[in-house]
C-alpha atoms as one frame of an Amber mdcrd trajectory, in Angstrom:
protein
   8.090   6.003   8.980  10.950   5.906  11.473  14.340   5.456  10.838  15.455
   4.778  14.075  12.738   2.074  13.975  14.400   0.758  10.859  17.713   0.891
  11.606  17.105  -1.163  14.995  15.141  -3.689  12.937  18.106  -3.989  10.045
  20.514  -4.512  13.245  18.404  -7.719  14.342  20.459 -10.979  14.118  19.348
 -14.844  14.476  16.114 -14.368  12.562  15.225 -16.297   9.601  15.191 -14.199
   6.492  11.000 -13.941   6.169  10.862 -13.306  10.149  13.439 -10.165   9.526
  11.341  -9.090   6.471   8.362  -8.852   8.479  10.215  -6.944  11.187  11.884
  -4.641   8.814   7.742  -3.721   7.314   6.582  -3.314  10.760   9.633  -1.090
  11.916   8.799   1.268   8.202   5.154   1.522   9.606   6.454   3.128  13.022
   5.324   6.814  13.591   7.816   8.053  16.450   4.651  10.256  17.858   1.604
   7.550  17.489   3.032   4.034  17.118   2.705   1.149  14.973  -0.661   0.180
  13.577  -0.687  -1.520  10.283  -3.295  -4.002   9.092  -2.398  -7.990   8.465
  -3.631  -7.105   4.559  -0.761  -4.748   4.050   1.671  -6.332   6.075   0.905
  -9.669   4.064   1.237  -7.498   0.756   4.123  -5.700   1.476   6.314  -9.041
   2.513   4.645 -10.775  -0.424   3.241 -13.723   1.923   0.263 -15.221   2.942
  -1.256 -14.166   6.288  -1.336 -17.562   7.869   2.825 -17.493   6.869   2.698
 -13.651   8.203   1.124 -14.728  11.703   3.799 -17.477  12.135   6.631 -15.017
  11.659   4.876 -12.508  14.079   4.663 -15.393  16.507   8.349 -15.975  16.286
   8.867 -12.083  16.504   6.826 -11.801  19.912   8.727 -15.510  21.053  11.881
 -13.582  20.924  11.184 -10.261  22.346  11.480  -7.860  19.704   7.491  -7.038
  19.415   4.082  -7.070  21.299   0.786  -7.347  19.673  -1.831  -5.410  21.984
  -5.207  -5.886  20.490  -7.488  -2.678  20.723 -11.152  -2.251  20.632 -13.023
   1.171  20.259 -14.221   2.300  23.824 -17.689   3.335  22.271 -18.879   0.343
  19.576 -16.395  -2.501  21.213 -15.301  -3.239  17.804 -11.954  -4.554  17.288
  -9.488  -2.037  15.670  -6.112  -2.682  14.239  -3.630  -4.170  16.357  -1.072
  -1.733  18.099   2.363  -3.494  17.423   5.032  -2.154  20.054   8.771  -2.452
  19.024  11.432  -3.649  21.488  13.490  -0.676  21.070  10.794   1.919  22.211
  11.381   3.517  25.379   8.051   2.179  26.960   8.270  -1.503  25.279   7.660
  -4.029  27.954   6.643  -7.753  27.119   4.610  -8.435  30.317   1.279 -10.222
  29.029  -1.935 -10.872  30.592  -1.444 -14.234  32.286  -4.996 -15.349  31.036
  -4.549 -14.997  27.450  -1.253 -13.588  26.641  -2.576 -10.092  25.422  -1.909
  -6.737  26.889   0.622  -6.002  29.040   1.298  -4.749  32.855   2.603  -1.217
  33.583   4.972   0.017  30.959   8.626   1.056  31.430   7.558   4.583  31.041
   4.652   4.436  34.206   1.832   4.815  31.207  -0.900   2.382  31.898  -1.018
  -0.009  28.744  -4.454  -1.118  27.188  -6.923  -3.781  29.082  -6.607  -7.147
  28.986  -9.565  -7.772  26.550 -10.630 -10.560  28.545 -11.074  -8.569  31.902
 -12.797  -5.896  30.496 -12.003  -2.371  31.406 -10.475  -3.981  34.893  -6.973
  -3.923  35.420  -6.913  -6.913  38.277  -6.068  -9.891  36.965  -7.559 -13.010
  37.743  -5.429 -14.682  40.837  -4.411 -18.315  39.881  -5.481 -19.164  43.219
  -9.416 -18.657  42.296 -11.023 -22.105  41.857 -13.641 -21.048  40.123 -13.299
 -19.424  36.571 -16.411 -17.714  34.939 -16.809 -18.267  31.441 -15.509 -15.230
  29.223 -18.852 -14.840  27.568 -22.260 -16.530  27.646 -22.423 -19.677  24.976
 -22.778 -18.982  21.421 -26.480 -18.765  19.980 -27.210 -20.209  16.787 -26.879
 -17.043  14.851 -23.819 -15.877  16.273 -22.148 -19.466  15.427 -23.466 -19.314
  12.176 -21.730 -15.381  11.724 -18.305 -16.897  13.242 -18.834 -19.495  10.447
 -19.168 -17.055   7.844 -15.853 -15.168   9.187 -14.453 -18.648   9.053 -15.668
 -19.014   5.567 -14.563 -15.439   4.362 -10.760 -16.152   5.638 -10.453 -19.431
   3.698 -12.018 -17.925   0.311  -9.236 -14.792   1.313  -6.354 -17.137   1.433
  -7.438 -19.208  -1.696  -7.174 -15.621  -3.493  -3.960 -15.062  -2.342  -2.397
 -18.653  -2.974  -3.769 -17.772  -6.833  -2.738 -14.154  -6.808   0.759 -14.196
  -5.439   2.290 -16.167  -8.581   0.652 -13.601 -10.837   2.956 -12.200 -13.111
   3.936  -8.459 -12.384   0.902  -8.566  -9.359   3.290  -6.802  -7.166   3.087
  -3.621  -8.907  -0.988  -3.849  -9.640  -4.037  -2.496  -7.090  -4.908  -5.342
  -5.170  -8.631  -4.749  -4.081  -9.831  -4.887  -7.927  -8.768  -8.397  -8.187
 -10.262  -9.228  -4.513 -13.325  -7.920  -5.414 -13.627 -10.006  -8.404 -12.496
 -12.879  -6.393 -15.198 -12.487  -3.918 -18.075 -12.234  -6.634 -17.410 -15.744
  -7.907 -19.238 -18.969  -6.573 -17.011 -21.774  -5.249 -17.201 -23.934  -8.349
 -16.091 -20.661 -10.511 -13.070 -19.998  -8.289 -12.055 -23.368  -7.983 -11.982
 -23.198 -11.734  -9.928 -20.262 -12.092  -7.033 -21.785  -9.909  -7.149 -24.762
 -11.398  -6.777 -23.792 -14.888  -4.441 -20.872 -14.043  -1.367 -22.719 -15.046
  -2.794 -23.869 -18.301  -3.997 -20.799 -19.028  -0.654 -19.154 -18.811   0.665
 -22.046 -21.083  -2.149 -21.033 -23.418  -1.148 -17.451 -23.829   2.324 -18.640
 -24.353   1.328 -20.957 -27.108  -0.527 -18.512 -28.888   2.410 -15.984 -28.956
   1.167 -13.332 -26.357   3.292 -11.506 -24.409   1.110  -9.888 -22.232  -0.601
 -11.053 -19.218  -3.935  -9.589 -18.337  -4.541  -8.365 -14.929  -6.133 -10.784
 -12.428  -9.503  -8.659 -11.955  -9.815  -9.053 -16.084  -8.995 -12.845 -15.951
 -11.533 -13.099 -12.908 -14.584 -10.888 -14.488 -14.369 -12.017 -18.089 -13.981
 -15.509 -17.122 -10.772 -16.213 -18.883  -9.886 -19.393 -17.411 -13.246 -20.893
 -19.040 -11.099 -20.178 -22.228  -8.630 -23.091 -21.490 -10.352 -26.011 -23.296
 -10.643 -29.224 -22.097  -9.448 -32.493 -23.437 -11.626 -33.458 -26.183 -13.670
 -36.841 -25.539 -11.712 -38.681 -28.392  -8.524 -37.712 -27.283  -9.316 -38.707
 -23.197  -8.085 -42.507 -24.555  -4.700 -40.704 -25.444  -4.000 -39.131 -22.143
  -2.191 -41.796 -19.207  -1.529 -40.827 -15.562   2.260 -40.262 -14.798   2.802
 -40.907 -11.252   5.169 -38.616  -9.637   8.742 -38.767  -9.317   8.416 -41.897
 -12.073  10.012 -41.789 -15.752   7.120 -40.344 -17.611   6.636 -37.666 -14.869
  10.386 -36.920 -14.578  10.772 -36.493 -18.492   7.721 -34.017 -18.944   9.011
 -31.950 -15.814  12.448 -31.858 -17.841  11.198 -30.957 -21.012   9.575 -28.154
 -19.889  12.801 -26.936 -17.789  15.062 -27.040 -20.852  12.344 -25.894 -23.700
  10.324 -23.436 -21.923  12.203 -19.866 -21.486  11.157 -18.664 -17.327   8.493
 -16.466 -16.888   9.446 -12.878 -15.309   9.345 -12.935 -11.502   6.741 -10.081
 -10.348   8.586  -6.863  -9.245   9.004  -7.171  -5.470   7.060  -4.247  -3.678
   9.541  -3.643  -0.712  12.713  -1.283  -0.963  14.760  -4.146   1.288  13.907
  -6.857  -1.626  14.561  -4.583  -4.620  18.065  -3.705  -3.014  18.775  -7.506
  -2.615  17.937  -8.498  -6.005  20.111  -5.202  -7.286  22.901  -6.788  -5.601
  25.987  -8.483  -7.066  27.154 -10.740  -4.432  26.230 -14.369  -3.202  23.111
 -13.034  -1.356  21.798 -11.206  -4.202  22.364 -13.791  -6.769  20.781 -16.569
  -4.440  17.538 -14.179  -3.799  17.650 -14.298  -8.093  17.729 -17.543  -8.350
  15.157 -18.434  -5.688  12.831 -16.154  -7.163  13.361 -17.509 -10.572  12.700
 -21.234  -9.247   9.257 -19.796  -7.661   7.869 -18.063 -10.330   9.840 -19.030
 -13.625   8.003 -22.106 -14.217   4.163 -22.088 -13.357   3.409 -25.533 -15.197
   6.341 -27.540 -13.742   5.469 -26.065 -10.142   2.154 -27.438 -10.716   3.155
 -30.698 -11.162   5.478 -30.531  -8.176   2.262 -29.668  -6.056   0.468 -32.372
  -7.506   3.385 -34.904  -6.787   3.722 -33.496  -3.172  -0.167 -34.365  -2.694
   0.534 -37.598  -4.381  -1.083 -36.920  -7.231  -0.395 -38.286 -11.186   0.004
 -35.709 -14.005  -1.171 -36.837 -17.441   0.983 -37.544 -19.924  -0.076 -38.235
 -23.827   0.499 -41.776 -25.269   2.685 -40.114 -28.067   4.934 -38.702 -25.674
   5.649 -41.846 -23.330   8.807 -42.305 -25.580  10.328 -39.519 -23.451  10.869
 -42.054 -20.851  13.415 -43.714 -22.963  15.834 -40.842 -22.064  15.633 -41.352
 -18.300  17.301 -43.360 -15.451  16.652 -44.083 -12.000  18.498 -42.368  -9.343
  18.519 -43.720  -5.997  17.720 -40.705  -3.304  20.721 -39.839  -1.529  23.368
 -41.018  -3.621  26.177 -38.617  -5.094  24.370 -38.448  -8.586  21.169 -37.286
  -6.561  23.272 -34.434  -4.740  24.621 -33.392  -8.033  21.369 -33.081  -9.764
  20.281 -31.127  -6.700  23.318 -28.736  -7.299  22.782 -28.526 -10.612  19.101
 -27.024 -10.203  20.058 -24.593  -7.871  22.859 -23.448 -10.186  20.068 -23.484
 -13.222  17.662 -21.622 -10.741  15.412 -24.535 -11.630  12.531 -25.705  -8.878
  13.981 -28.713  -7.175  11.417 -31.364  -6.913   9.385 -32.192  -3.780  10.286
 -34.409  -1.421   9.727 -37.954  -2.248   9.349 -39.035   1.396   9.630 -42.867
   1.302  10.176 -43.222  -2.362  13.937 -45.383  -2.969  14.508 -43.504  -6.559
  13.724 -40.634  -8.506  13.958 -40.390 -12.189  16.545 -37.646 -14.163  17.961
 -37.209 -17.854  20.563 -40.451 -18.479  24.219 -39.550 -17.631  24.122 -37.118
 -14.949  23.654 -33.323 -15.063  26.153 -33.823 -18.009  23.719 -35.517 -20.027
  21.026 -32.592 -20.129  22.594 -31.709 -23.802  21.531 -35.168 -25.259  18.450
 -34.575 -23.617  17.338 -31.345 -25.129  19.026 -32.447 -28.339  16.776 -35.435
 -28.736  13.963 -33.233 -27.555  14.666 -30.710 -30.697  14.997 -33.814 -33.192
  11.961 -35.375 -32.083  10.017 -31.722 -32.784  11.743 -31.255 -35.911  10.532
 -34.651 -37.155  13.523 -36.821 -36.743  12.141 -39.602 -34.477  15.236 -41.072
 -33.604  16.090 -44.701 -32.379  14.963 -43.938 -28.872  11.687 -43.364 -30.151
  10.805 -46.200 -32.477  12.242 -48.535 -29.511   9.718 -46.900 -27.380   6.707
 -47.958 -29.797
């Protein structure tokens, strides 16, 4: 760790918060004597983001001239090693990428020769722009090489799907990551799909059973706990109807969950920067706490939101359809719509996905001030008092 590097990173302005977190963790990995060589898996874990998001922020930092990435290969085996990240505060930093690929650099400010461009091998001579003939960088791929590259791409997709599941796991930030990934990679494709699709329902099942402890992801995957989530009995299928996104039935389900289910705790942040931010009693600290609650607090609601973003309907039981009588249509962009947005932000609720060309969406009647009446109607129904609204719906 280099205090000079982290102090420099903190003072950089004009960056989005996520990009600044990436820059801070890069600086935290900097060694004054040896440099900065973190792996992408390490950075993605410490920054609490996927590798695809990490690479977007790294590209932003490089475009801003704050870092330079240098690919390295073992001189004997030619196998790729961890990327070296040069930070702009370093005395020998120079952003002069190879014109062929953007990798490597020319002479450093200090006069020390930089690593050669990977496309040009050991030679430091650049291909002249006036050369009308471009030699291929390698021979066309054979069948075995194409198959191997396909396997690498498949592995990356499998890992990305694993992170998409594990990033929302309660308390995962403080758990070892390797055991979960080993179990994830052992599953076949259908099992991985089921584990991911049933995760939110499994959490809801634990809550319904009164269990406060959430097993580790390695246990969930190894013991196939996702198979414990029951499918709807065949005789009940006729009782389940589609609830189109943003409609009255869909909105009623979401709001019922938000007002009746306490939010789940967000996982502990891995970075000292984030822990410090969350502990602050100022506007930035409160905003970040609300953001994390919206992201982690209601997994089932977020699952419905994700389905809506993909234009997929959720399911509602016929006996719950009366809830739609408690809802009203709100035109998108009106003052009432914006009042709902502000109320969601105040409560730390996950805001609805972009409705696209949908002219209206549904919220409880009476605007944000009608939430008490909405909750009271649901409470009365749960206690056996059907009420006039339910009778009217039937």
